[in-house]
C-alpha positions, 0 to 999 in steps of 0.5 A: 500500500502506498499513498502520497500527496501534495498541494500546490497553487494552480499551474504550478505542479511539475509532471510526475512522470516517475510514477508514469513511467513505472505504471508504464514500465509495469504494463510493457513488461507484462506486454513481452511475457504475453508475447513470448507467450504467444510465440512459444505456443505457436511453435508448438502448435506446428506439429498434429495437434494431440488427441488429449484433452488440453485447456484453450490459450488466447490474448487480447487487445482492446479500448477500455472506457472509465467512468471514474466519479470525484466525490464532492465534484462530479466524474471524469471520463478515461480512456485507453487501452486493455491487454488480456491473457486467458486461458480455459481450463474447462467448457465452462471455466477458465481464468484471465489475466488483465491489465488495462491503463485510462488517461484524462487530461485537465482533470476538474480543470486543474491542469493536471492529469489522472490515470487508472491502471489496473492488474487483476486476475481470476475465474470466468465462467460461460454460462451460456454458448449459442455457436459462435457466441457464448457469454461469460460473466467475472470475479477478478483480484489484484491492485489498482494505482490511482493518480488525480487532483482534486480541487481544494479552494480557487487559487490551490487542489490537491495533488497525488497519487494512491494504489491500494487493493483493487477488485471487478465484477463484471460480464458480457460476450465473444463471438468468434469473427475468423480464424483465431480471431474474436471481438469482445465486448465487457463491461464491469464494476470496478473498484479502487482506491481515491484521495479526497480534496481532505487528504482522505483515502477513500472507496471508489466505484467504477464503471469500466467498458472495454471492446477488444480483439481476442486471437485464439491461440490454440482451441481446447481440444475434447 
């Protein structure tokens, strides 16, 4: 857990590039792991398919949107990207790892940027599957990093970041396209933590919507 915040005069706050670079570095590392996994899996699949039952592997990438409420100050719309990896171990059960980074500029007129970075993982359940479409629900848990700013007075605002436990509950549907590709639409109730104008940390309830392209590296063999 980490919390850091300070108050500054409007227009005099320097960018917190160190915090952003750390978050982006973790995301880039995760992307490299996914790419390495995909390449390794592709090589394994060059030979004849094994007759035994096995799990399915997939990776996804796409656009995500978060509506972030700020106590006593309205809400902020953030846009960014989402990357995930998934394994289906049975016809109705699987597990997923999901990371997203969303950003908004000039938050609440303070001139400061805001972002949310999250890394979550958890089980996936498929209640319905019809031809090329299947519905899913998931419960995810992990960590969330929120950077933002809130007005304190006409001349001052509070800027800070907080990294704490985060979780999400949601679902959506996935539809096969051509070959190993599919499109996925999902919505989540995402909980993070935000520092308000009184420098107090509060649980924050966000709505997240994501549309992504899925690449299935291996179909589940029956």
